TORKOLKE-429081 format. One record per residue (C-alpha): residue in three letters; x, y, z. Coordinates in steps of 0.001 Angstrom, whole numbers, padded with zeros to 6 digits, always signed. Example, Ala and Ser with C-alpha at 12.3 -4.5 7.8 and 13.67 -1.06 7.14 Angstrom:
2
ALA+012300-004500+007800SER+013670-001060+007140
//
This chain:
238
MET-096715-007761+097460THR-095941-010128+094436GLY-093179-010084+092039GLY-089660-011662+091336SER-086456-011499+092988SER-085919-007863+091147THR-088920-006285+092678MET-088197-004072+095562LYS-090468-004741+098330THR-092303-001616+100424SER-092822-002167+104054ARG-095088+000021+106071LEU-094636+001068+109947ILE-097477+002552+111503LEU-096807+004523+114450LEU-099818+005170+116802ARG-099966+006718+120343HIS-102477+005182+122356GLY-105570+007458+122897GLN-106194+009436+125927SER-105542+007726+129057LEU-107160+008770+132457TYR-104002+010448+133611ASN-103565+012579+130557LYS-107196+013833+130934GLU-106200+014861+134798ASN-102755+016310+133729LEU-100759+013692+135721PHE-097513+012280+135443THR-098178+008806+133677GLY-094859+007037+132731TRP-094943+003095+134029THR-098194+003824+135521ASP-100816+001368+134003ILE-103604+003677+133843ASP-106648+003093+131486LEU-108168+004756+128535SER-110312+007731+129128ASP-113956+007552+127272GLN-112371+010260+124942GLY-109272+007553+124846VAL-111529+004811+123550GLU-113366+006558+120588GLU-109469+007775+119438ALA-108600+004411+119257LYS-111190+003606+117463ARG-111275+006339+115113ALA-107510+005446+114611GLY-108892+002135+113150ASN-110979+003571+110934ILE-108477+006080+109403LEU-106761+002964+108760LYS-109418+000919+107182GLY-110473+004085+104945GLN-106964+004033+103710GLY-106877+000562+102673ILE-104079+000053+105352TYR-104128-003568+107344PRO-101333-004500+109260ASP-099398-007887+109008ILE-098730-007659+113013CYS-098613-005406+115478PHE-096540-004443+118723THR-097635-002989+121773SER-095839-002304+125180TRP-096997-003596+128245LEU-099115-000854+129522LYS-103052-001545+129076ARG-103650+001894+127527ALA-101396+000991+124572ILE-102665-002470+124482HIS-106313-001543+124548THR-105686+001129+121804ALA-104056-001550+119574GLN-107245-003883+120349LEU-109678-001212+119833ALA-108048-000213+116268LEU-107969-003614+115068ARG-111546-004183+116264GLU-112653-001650+113812LEU-110447-002605+111258GLU-112134-006281+111704TRP-108303-007452+111823GLU-107999-008633+115353HIS-106536-012158+113663ILE-103036-010694+113646ASN-100402-011279+116208CYS-099441-008952+118786ILE-096151-008610+120629LYS-096085-007092+123552SER-092391-005572+125324TRP-091553-003843+128339LYS-089270-001968+126181LEU-091930-000203+124265ASN-093508+001072+127634GLU-093507+005011+128076ARG-090815+006981+129359HIS-090368+006485+133305TYR-091081+009396+134703GLY-089556+008328+138280ALA-090995+010074+141605TRP-092701+012618+139214GLN-095196+009620+138339GLU-098537+009816+139191ARG-098459+013594+140276ASP-100101+016622+138876LYS-097534+018400+136345LYS-098663+022100+137483ALA-097738+021176+140852VAL-094301+019402+139941LYS-093504+022737+137893ARG-094230+024993+140809GLU-092107+022908+142979VAL-088941+022365+141017GLY-089434+025720+138763ASP-089711+026234+135194ASP-086446+025703+134145HIS-085684+022100+135878PHE-089539+021103+134910ILE-088508+021803+130861ALA-085179+020299+131247VAL-086786+017225+132411ARG-089957+016897+130581ARG-088548+018394+127273GLY-084996+017924+127460TYR-083042+014898+125942ASP-080515+013516+128903THR-081921+014949+132081PRO-083893+012418+134025PRO-086523+013041+136563PRO-085679+012479+140316LEU-085647+008564+140677LEU-087543+006298+142663GLU-086132+005314+146145ASP-085961+001707+147668GLY-089163+000949+148873ASP-091262+003349+147029PRO-094434+001201+146073ARG-094188+002739+142415LEU-091077+000400+141906ALA-091489-001590+138732GLN-090215-004672+140664ASN-093535-004613+142653ASP-095503-005278+139810PRO-096053-008724+139020LYS-096051-008401+135161TYR-091901-007694+135514ARG-091430-010408+137675ASN-089190-012275+134698VAL-087488-009220+133999GLU-084414-009030+135513PRO-084443-006076+138041GLU-081578-004073+137036LEU-082749-003474+133794LEU-086167-002058+135251PRO-085742+002067+135456ARG-086321+004141+138404GLY-086701+007095+136154GLU-085515+007933+132783SER-084314+010594+130587LEU-085575+010520+126718LYS-081952+009087+126225ASP-082490+006206+128270THR-085808+005601+126550LYS-084316+005826+123309ARG-081813+003211+124333ARG-084286+000407+125084ALA-086875+001504+122212LEU-084295+001054+119527ASN-083015-001577+121003TYR-086590-003700+120279PHE-086782-001782+117307PHE-084071-003153+115506CYS-084183-006934+117287MET-087840-007423+116722ILE-089833-004575+114261ALA-087219-003835+111444PRO-086888-007810+110424GLU-090702-007662+109790LEU-090130-004662+107908THR-087277-006146+105789ARG-089738-008692+104701GLY-092227-006084+103266LYS-094388-006525+106221THR-096738-003506+107584ALA-096274-003529+111274LEU-098333-001272+113704VAL-096648-000052+116754SER-099120+000941+119548ALA-096793+002625+122135HIS-096266+005962+123685GLY-095200+009416+123315ASN-091793+009270+124234SER-091262+005687+123308LEU-092511+006694+119963ARG-090234+009834+120051ALA-087332+007760+120375LEU-088164+005744+117357VAL-088875+008730+115179MET-085285+010269+115990ALA-083762+007376+114777ILE-086056+007045+111425GLU-085935+010612+110573LYS-082481+011063+111824LEU-083573+014099+113933SER-081283+016011+116625PRO-082114+016066+120237GLU-083042+019563+119823GLU-085386+018632+116981ILE-086997+015420+118552VAL-087904+017251+122265THR-090305+019770+120419ARG-092164+017005+118255GLU-095401+016197+119624PHE-097340+012997+118925PRO-101579+013573+119138THR-102990+010941+121018GLY-104750+008430+118382LYS-103488+009690+115354PRO-101617+007176+112984ILE-098333+007981+111173ILE-097027+005861+108529TYR-093766+005466+107311LEU-092755+003604+104041PHE-089644+001940+103349ASP-087698-000120+100837GLU-086411-003406+101664THR-083034-001774+102902LEU-085128+000280+105281HIS-084486+003405+103287LEU-087140+006035+104439GLN-089239+006308+100998LYS-092210+008545+102292LYS-093884+009927+105786VAL-097773+010249+105773THR-099440+012067+108257ASN-102929+014112+108682LEU-104584+010882+107430
//
């Protein structure tokens, strides 16, 4: 944008849940499991790029998690935009909610095992975590080389949405919000629950309201802010 000091800068935040993953397709809990996009997910990511291109929306900077389904979604969308030159900053703090001992397990099987009430409390509740991973479990993030420089005590063994919100919002205010206050357009390619955490803060939603909010794969949501990060408009159904 141009103008003098009296001109208010408008920034845009594009939230994009990654395209369908292979585990989404198989109805498995994914969490921090680094699984890639399905063929449908690849097409969803490309379509997201074409949607932004059709609206003339070109991000200045991109943020993703450390999980390949989010990274590849961003790459595919930016390729469709012919806009691959921008910086893409990655952080584990934008990772999906960690589903602990439920990761890589079939959702229907888990539901039969624990019962409807507990299943819903964990999956759609706000502060109920799944069973935590125990010492020696090969699914522990400490076993993944990409987390070798992260302090082990920061790596979760299972998270509630409340836990996910804490780390995602910390990253948002430290890294993403400063770009928005400068009038930039930021693309965040992440996950259902890390995005749910951001939306909860942006829209000032209660725990009861946010847990019912769904985020379709590969469909951008756009928020417009003024330079004080006051929400001006939300754009969906692009």
